N, C-alpha and C positions, 0 to 999 in steps of 0.2 A: 022427313029427312032432317037430321040435325045439322045446324051450321057450326063449322069449326073455325070460323074467322078469328074468333078470340084467341084460340091457341096459336095461330100463325102470327098474330100481332105480338104476342109475348115473345115468340121465338125471334122475330125480327128486332125487337127492342133489346134483347139480351146482350148482343155485342156492343151496342151503344152504352148501355148501363155499365158494362165491364170497362169500356174505354174511359168513361167519366170517372170511375173509381180509381183507375190507375193514374189518370192525369192528376187527380186531387192528391194522391200520395206523392207524386213527383214535385209538387209545388212547395213542399216543406222547406227545402233549402235554397230558396231563390235568392237570398241575400248573401250567399257565399261568393267571395271574389274568385276570379279565375287565378290559377297558379301563375306565379311569375316565371317568365322564360329564363333559362340558364344563361349566364354570362360566361363566355369562353375566355379563359385566361391565356394570354400570350407572353412568352418570355421577352426580356428586354432585347435580346438579340433579334428575335422575330420582329419586334416593333421597329427596331433600327433599320432592319432590312426593308420592311414595308415602307418606311419613311423615305429611304433612298429611292425605291422604285417609284413612289408617287411623285417625288421631286423631279424625276427624269421624264415624267409625262408632260405633254403640252398643257398649258394652263386651262384650256377650255375642254379638256378631255372629260367625257361623261363619267368615267370611272371616279374622277375626283369628286364630282357632285354626289355620286352614289355613296362614296365612302363617308362623306359629310353626313348624309342621312343616316348611315349605319352608326356613326358615332352618337347621334342623337338617340337612336333606338337603344344602344348600349347603356347610355346614361339613364334612360327611362327604366330599363330592366334592372339596373343597379339600384335605382331609387325604390323600385318595387320590392326588391329583396331586403334592402336595408333602409327602411324609412327613417327620416330624421326626427 
């Protein structure tokens, strides 16, 4: 009786070999930077209205702190799009 263990070993290794080949192809562009997020433009009227609404909030409102963080993120996104 002939042993067919060798044939089964090759069949089990085939998916692993294919996965390694595909992974190697994907590594080619690893130095590409992620795209910058878009910066939404607001009209002056919208900005003035938002400033009035924020001014009406209590000084310790969580929304005020969150808006401050959002302003930092907008500055970072703007710097990403238009580097100096």
